[in-house]
N, C-alpha and C positions, 0 to 999 in steps of 0.2 A: 433505652438505646444513645445514651449523650455520653459517655465511654469510650464510645466507638466511635465518635466521632470524626475522628484527626485517624482512621486504621483508608488502607486501602480499599479496603469491596464495601466499606461505605461510602466511602468516594466515586465509587463505578456508579455500584444503589444510586446513586444520586442525577449521576450520569445519565445517566436510562433511564430517569425517569423526567426527563428534563427534553430526553430522545421525541421516548411518547407522549414526552406533549404535544409537541413541537410538530410532529405528521398526527397529530388528530386533527390541530385548533389551528393550522393552515401545515396542511400537508407539500402545495405551492416550495411552501420556505426551506423547508426540507427538502424537499428533488433542488432546488438551488443549492441548497447548503454543499447537498451530495459534488454538482454538475463544478462547485469551489473548490475541490477536492482535487478531483485532478484538472485544473485551470493547473492548481499550485504545486501538482507533481507533473503535466506535463511541460513545464516553463524547467522545473532543479535540472525533470532526463534531459532537459534539450543545451540546459549553460554543462551539464554535467559528458555531457557524447559531444561537441561544440571543445571547450576545453582539450577532451580525451585526444583527439584529434593534433589541437594545435601541439601539444607535452612530445608523442607518440613522432615530432618528425625529429623534432631535440633526445630522446630518450626510447629504444621503444625496449613496450612496457608500460615506461611511464606513466602512459594515458589510461592502462585500469584502473592504475593506484590511486589517479583524479577522478579516473570517475568513480568512482567510491565515496570519497573525499565529501567531494561537492555533492552527492544524491540524496546523504542526510538532509542536506535543506530541506527537501519536500517534506517530508516529514513534522521538521521547525515550523514552512510553511503552515501547512495543516493545523497544525495542533495549534501555536501561536492565533488563528483564524477563524477555527468552532467552524472549519467544511466538515462534512462525514469522509471517512475511508471503509469502504466494504471487511476491507479488512481485517481492524484493527472492529470491530460491531460484530464480527462474526467471536471476535470473543465477547463483547459485551453483551447480546442478543442470547448467546449458550449461557451465560451469568446471570443472564436475566430470568429463564428456564426451568432451570434450576433452583433460583434461591427465592421466587416465586413475585417478580418482581413485578410485572407487569407480565401476560401477558400471556402462551405459543402466538396468539392470531394474530397481534401485536406485535411482537418480534419482529416474525417473519416478514411482517408488513415491511418492519423498517428494517434488518438485511436487503431483505429482494429488492425494493425503491433505490435505496443505497443500491447497491451494484450496477443496478439497471444506469440510475443516473449520474455516476462515476465513469459508465462506457458511454452517455452522450456525453456529455463532459468532458472524457477524453478523443472523442471523438471529434469535434466543432474545435477545439485548442488548437492539436493537431491538424486540421486544415487551418487553420491562419497561417498558428505557428512557416507551411511549407510557401506562406507570400510571402513570408518573412526576407534575409540576403540566407543568412546560412544554410537556406533548406533549399533556398529554393532551386526547383531542375536543378541537371546540366552544374549543382552545385556539390552534391553530395556522389561520388565516389561508392564506387562496390567494397572496398577495401577502408570506408569511415568506420567509425569506431561502432557506428548505430547502425548501419547497416552489415556486419557481420556480429554484434549482437544476435542483430534479429534469425539471421544465419540458425548461429552457435543455438539459439532456444528452440526456431522451429527442427533439425536435428537429430531432437534431444528421443528419450524413447518415451510412450507416456508412463509409464514406470519410475524413472526419473523425474521425470516433469511435478511428476505425483509426490517421492519424496524429495525433492528438491523445495514442493511446497510448502511443505508441512516445517522442514526447519527455516521460509523466509519466514512467515508468520510466528513461528513461535519467537524469532528475534524484531521484528515486527513492536507485536504486543506486550514483551520480552522492556521495547522502547517507551511503549505507551505507559506500562509501567513502575517504568522508573519515575518517567516525567512526574506525573503525579503525583511522584513522594521526592524531588526535589523542592529546596523551596527560593531559590534561588534560581533565579533563570538564567549567567550565565555557565550556574553548574546544572543545571536543566539541556544547554542548548549539547552546551558540548559532548557532554549525556546520548545526547539526540545521535548527535555526528558521528561515535564512533560505533554507537550497537549495529546504527546505520550498513555501516561498514560490512561491516562483517556477510550478513546477508548477496547488501554489492557487489561490493569482489570475489565472494569465488561465486557469484552469478548462480544464485539460485529465484526459483521462479515467485512473481509475485502478479498475479491476476491484474493485482491495477491499472500498475510499472508497465504491465505487457499489452493491454490497452491502448496507454499512448505510446508505450516503445513500436509495435507491428503497427501502432495510426502512421505516426508520424517518418515510422520506412518507407510506406507505403505514396503516403501522398508527397514525400520530397525523392524519394524514385523513380516509385513508378511501378512496376505489374512486372517488372525482369526481375529477382530476389530472388536468388536456388530456396527450396524447398516451399516455397509461401505460398498454399491455394488458401481456401477458403475452410477445406475439412482439416488440413494442420494449423491454420492457426484458430480454429471453436480445437482445435482435440486440446491444443497447448491450453485455452482458453477452461475450457469444464476441468483436465486433471492436475492445473494450479490451480485452480478456483478449492477440486475436494481433496488438494491437502492443503492447503493454508489454513481450509477449513481445522482438519483435523490438528497443524497445526497450532493454532492461537484458538480453536475457539470447546475443542478437546481438550491440547493437554495442557493451555494455560484458562482459558476464560472457564472450563470444569472442570478441572482440576483443581484449582486457588479457589475455585468456593466450594467444591467436599472439601479439602480442609478444615475452608472457616470456620468449615460448621463445624467441627470433630471439635472445638478446644476454646472452653469459655477465657484463658490467654494465650495462648500463643492461636492467635487473629491477625492477618495478612491486616 
């Protein structure tokens, strides 16, 4: 094992064991780390949307660029603060089961707990953000970037949500992989920001980000958002999550786990 201690797969296995140990020895500590992931994501999303509105007043369309550039800081905060994100755990837990690092039951417990508390965290933090000046009732207009983004996501077909979910989590987990390879913090942060820019600018579907986006839109604007119903939101969550799992769990986690089992020399 010693000769492989610098490989990506070895580091992934080590992270998996750390997650399993935490959830089995201190469940609520793990739950809080999952909640904190949504705290960082919601704060990053809030400044991204607010900046987009300000820059759209200068040059129409510039807001989308700034939103996507700022959004990358969400993952920077999550990774550096050791929070637990459901979409990256889709990759970790699929690899964990394939490589028999931890039992299936433990992997499922980690993933389900993480996603559930990501949702809890998103609802709590966006509710609190709705009391801050930029997102108080009456301050957010129907043509704001936040509301238009929510409307656009809800208007997509389930197939589109699924396929965009696949690509979104491919990109997110590439960012996670790259950050694990980086030895320099400056390079790591730059890589994270510009890789996440890809899925944010293309408007792809990331279920954990959508937890915060829809919640913040609802708490700050109310029930008058076009196309927003309980059914449409839950449908988006379902198809985005399924796509995210295929992208992050199967096409990244399982694929690279399988590839690294096929050669003693060509190991990721």
